[in-house]
C-alpha positions as CSV (number, residue, x, y, z in Angstrom):
1,M,-25.0,37.2,-26.0
2,M,-28.7,37.2,-25.0
3,R,-29.8,40.5,-23.6
4,Q,-31.7,40.8,-20.3
5,F,-35.1,41.6,-21.8
6,E,-34.7,38.8,-24.4
7,L,-34.1,36.2,-21.7
8,V,-37.1,37.3,-19.7
9,E,-39.3,37.4,-22.7
10,L,-38.2,33.9,-23.7
11,V,-39.0,32.5,-20.2
12,K,-42.3,34.3,-20.1
13,S,-43.3,32.9,-23.5
14,Y,-43.6,29.4,-22.0
15,D,-44.2,30.2,-18.4
16,P,-46.3,33.3,-17.9
17,T,-46.1,33.0,-14.1
18,A,-42.3,33.2,-14.1
19,D,-40.7,35.4,-11.5
20,E,-39.7,38.3,-13.8
21,S,-38.2,40.3,-10.9
22,A,-35.9,37.4,-9.8
23,L,-34.7,36.9,-13.4
24,N,-33.9,40.6,-13.8
25,R,-32.1,40.8,-10.5
26,A,-30.1,37.6,-11.1
27,Y,-29.0,38.9,-14.5
28,V,-27.8,42.2,-13.1
29,Y,-26.2,40.6,-10.0
30,S,-24.2,38.1,-12.1
31,M,-23.1,40.8,-14.5
32,K,-21.8,43.0,-11.6
33,A,-20.3,40.0,-9.7
34,H,-18.2,38.7,-12.6
35,G,-17.2,42.3,-13.6
36,A,-14.1,42.4,-15.8
37,Q,-13.5,38.6,-15.6
38,L,-12.7,37.1,-19.0
39,R,-13.1,33.6,-20.5
40,A,-10.3,31.8,-22.3
41,S,-11.9,33.0,-25.5
42,G,-11.4,36.6,-24.5
43,D,-15.2,37.1,-24.1
44,P,-16.5,38.6,-20.8
45,Y,-17.0,35.8,-18.3
46,F,-20.6,37.0,-17.8
47,S,-21.4,35.7,-21.3
48,H,-21.1,32.1,-20.0
49,P,-23.8,32.2,-17.3
50,V,-26.1,34.1,-19.8
51,E,-25.5,31.3,-22.4
52,V,-26.2,28.7,-19.7
53,A,-29.4,30.5,-18.8
54,G,-30.4,30.6,-22.4
55,I,-29.8,26.8,-22.8
56,L,-32.1,26.2,-19.8
57,A,-34.7,28.5,-21.2
58,Q,-34.6,26.6,-24.4
59,M,-35.3,23.5,-22.3
60,K,-38.3,25.5,-20.8
61,L,-37.2,25.2,-17.2
62,D,-38.7,27.3,-14.4
63,S,-37.5,30.7,-13.4
64,A,-35.6,29.4,-10.4
65,S,-33.6,27.2,-12.7
66,I,-32.9,30.1,-15.1
67,A,-31.8,32.4,-12.2
68,T,-29.6,29.6,-11.0
69,G,-28.0,29.4,-14.4
70,L,-27.2,33.1,-14.2
71,L,-25.8,32.8,-10.7
72,H,-24.2,29.3,-10.8
73,D,-20.5,30.5,-10.9
74,T,-20.9,33.5,-8.5
75,V,-20.0,31.6,-5.3
76,E,-17.2,29.7,-6.9
77,D,-15.6,32.5,-9.0
78,T,-16.4,35.8,-7.4
79,V,-16.6,37.4,-3.9
80,A,-20.2,36.5,-3.6
81,T,-21.1,34.1,-0.8
82,L,-23.9,31.6,-0.5
83,D,-25.4,33.7,2.3
84,D,-25.5,36.6,-0.2
85,I,-27.4,34.5,-2.7
86,E,-29.9,33.3,-0.2
87,R,-30.4,36.7,1.3
88,L,-31.0,38.3,-2.1
89,F,-32.8,35.5,-4.0
90,G,-34.3,33.3,-1.3
91,H,-33.7,29.8,0.0
92,E,-34.8,27.9,-3.2
93,I,-32.4,29.6,-5.5
94,G,-29.7,29.6,-2.9
95,R,-30.0,25.8,-2.4
96,L,-29.8,25.3,-6.2
97,V,-26.7,27.4,-6.5
98,D,-25.2,25.6,-3.6
99,G,-25.9,22.2,-5.3
100,V,-24.3,23.3,-8.6
101,T,-21.3,24.8,-6.7
102,K,-20.7,21.5,-4.9
103,L,-20.9,19.5,-8.2
104,S,-18.3,21.9,-9.7
105,R,-16.0,21.4,-6.7
106,I,-16.0,17.6,-6.9
107,E,-15.0,17.9,-10.6
108,L,-11.7,19.2,-9.3
109,Q,-10.9,16.1,-7.2
110,S,-8.2,13.7,-8.2
111,D,-8.7,11.2,-11.0
112,Q,-8.8,8.3,-8.6
113,T,-12.3,9.5,-7.4
114,K,-13.6,9.9,-10.9
115,Q,-14.1,6.4,-12.2
116,A,-16.9,7.1,-14.6
117,E,-19.7,4.9,-13.1
118,N,-18.9,5.8,-9.5
119,F,-18.7,9.5,-10.3
120,R,-22.0,9.4,-12.1
121,K,-23.6,7.8,-9.1
122,L,-22.0,10.5,-6.9
123,V,-23.4,13.2,-9.1
124,L,-26.8,11.7,-9.0
125,A,-26.7,11.3,-5.2
126,M,-25.7,14.9,-4.8
127,S,-28.4,16.2,-7.1
128,E,-31.4,15.8,-4.7
129,D,-33.2,18.3,-6.9
130,I,-33.0,17.4,-10.5
131,R,-32.7,21.0,-11.5
132,V,-29.2,21.0,-10.0
133,L,-28.2,18.4,-12.5
134,L,-30.0,20.1,-15.4
135,V,-28.1,23.4,-14.7
136,K,-24.8,21.5,-14.5
137,L,-25.5,19.8,-17.9
138,A,-26.2,23.1,-19.5
139,D,-23.0,24.5,-18.0
140,R,-21.1,21.6,-19.4
141,L,-22.7,22.0,-22.8
142,H,-21.6,25.6,-23.2
143,N,-18.1,24.8,-21.9
144,M,-17.8,22.1,-24.5
145,Q,-19.0,24.6,-27.2
146,T,-16.1,26.9,-26.3
147,L,-13.6,24.1,-25.5
148,R,-11.4,25.1,-28.5
149,F,-10.3,28.3,-26.8
150,I,-8.4,26.4,-24.0
151,N,-4.7,26.4,-25.0
152,S,-3.7,23.2,-23.1
153,E,-4.4,20.1,-25.2
154,E,-4.1,17.9,-22.2
155,K,-6.8,19.9,-20.4
156,R,-9.1,19.9,-23.4
157,R,-8.8,16.2,-23.8
158,R,-9.4,15.6,-20.0
159,I,-12.6,17.7,-20.2
160,A,-13.7,15.9,-23.4
161,R,-13.2,12.5,-21.9
162,E,-15.0,13.5,-18.7
163,T,-17.9,14.7,-20.9
164,M,-18.0,11.5,-22.9
165,D,-17.8,9.2,-19.9
166,I,-19.9,11.0,-17.3
167,Y,-22.1,13.9,-18.6
168,A,-23.3,12.4,-21.9
169,P,-24.5,9.2,-20.2
170,L,-26.2,11.3,-17.5
171,A,-28.1,13.3,-20.1
172,E,-29.2,10.1,-21.8
173,R,-30.3,8.7,-18.5
174,L,-32.6,11.7,-18.1
175,G,-34.0,11.2,-21.6
176,M,-32.2,14.3,-23.0
177,H,-31.1,12.7,-26.2
178,R,-30.4,15.9,-28.1
179,M,-28.1,17.2,-25.4
180,K,-26.5,13.7,-25.1
181,D,-25.8,13.8,-28.9
182,Q,-24.4,17.3,-28.7
183,L,-22.1,16.5,-25.8
184,E,-20.8,13.3,-27.5
185,D,-20.2,15.0,-30.8
186,L,-18.3,17.9,-29.2
187,A,-16.2,15.5,-27.1
188,F,-15.6,13.1,-30.0
189,A,-14.3,16.1,-32.1
190,E,-11.7,16.8,-29.5
191,L,-10.7,13.2,-28.7
192,H,-10.7,11.9,-32.3
193,P,-10.2,15.0,-34.6
194,D,-9.2,12.9,-37.7
195,A,-12.1,10.5,-37.4
196,R,-14.4,13.5,-36.8
197,Q,-13.4,14.8,-40.2
198,G,-14.3,11.5,-41.8
199,R,-17.8,11.6,-40.3
200,R,-18.7,14.6,-42.5
201,H,-19.2,12.2,-45.4
202,Y,-21.6,10.0,-43.5
203,P,-24.9,11.9,-44.2
204,A,-24.3,11.7,-47.9
205,N,-23.7,8.0,-47.7
206,R,-26.8,7.6,-45.6
207,E,-29.0,9.3,-48.1
208,R,-28.0,6.6,-50.7
209,A,-29.5,3.9,-48.5
210,S,-32.8,2.5,-49.6
211,P,-36.0,4.0,-48.2
212,Q,-36.8,0.6,-46.6
213,A,-33.4,0.6,-44.8
214,R,-33.9,4.1,-43.6
215,R,-37.4,3.3,-42.3
216,G,-36.0,0.2,-40.6
217,R,-33.3,2.2,-38.8
218,A,-35.9,4.8,-37.7
219,A,-38.2,2.0,-36.3
220,R,-35.3,0.5,-34.4
221,R,-34.4,3.9,-32.9
222,G,-38.0,4.4,-31.9
223,R,-38.1,1.0,-30.2
224,L,-34.8,1.4,-28.4
225,R,-35.0,5.0,-27.3
226,P,-36.3,5.5,-23.8
227,R,-39.5,7.5,-23.1
228,K,-38.9,11.3,-23.5
229,I,-39.0,13.2,-20.2
230,R,-40.8,16.5,-20.0
231,L,-38.1,18.6,-18.3
232,F,-40.5,21.5,-17.5
233,D,-42.8,19.1,-15.6
234,L,-39.8,17.7,-13.7
235,A,-38.6,21.2,-12.8
236,Q,-42.1,22.2,-11.7
237,N,-42.4,19.1,-9.5
238,A,-39.0,19.7,-8.0
239,A,-40.0,23.4,-7.3
240,Q,-43.2,22.3,-5.6
241,E,-41.3,19.7,-3.5
242,C,-38.8,22.4,-2.5
243,R,-41.6,24.6,-1.2
244,L,-43.3,21.9,0.9
């Protein structure tokens, strides 16, 4: 688990103007709020928001997004209230935490409301600030990375299918191809474990392809892949709009 000073140093390495005080306070507040809660893996629950914050920092998002990653489960899973978050961390972070909390709650609705295309549209509509969706995607990625610790096969498969049908396409829509690939691979491993084993032989077979064929595939990927989006710029623009 990333330590407090390591997270702050990582954020400051790409954003020297980051709010170091807010990051430190969010780290400590989340740790205290989650207390002795445990994940299905047996790890302290606090390890999850720290991992989410670390994923967001790897994406080079602004300090408000990182603080939101640290705090995103406090309103849903602890005695903390949204008023507490806004009072201690300000309106901007409070609004982001509220947005992530609302997205988490609609995940719990019945399957009838979650037809993939309609649900993706609902998620996008609720994410007025793109940073809300980015935090939610980081949250989903870490949950998928630890999916194996959930005992219920039915629950694991439901989460994997939801990831494949909803969150991977959302990541792709934002130009986040690496995250989209990670989400799809983790979901595929749960939904099709036997086929996943067979895919391990694919890289070796691919290497036997001719150089011309490999270059052709690379060229096609380059033509078909949408323009890469700079997430830090999007987050900064969202932060500026929030303060207007």
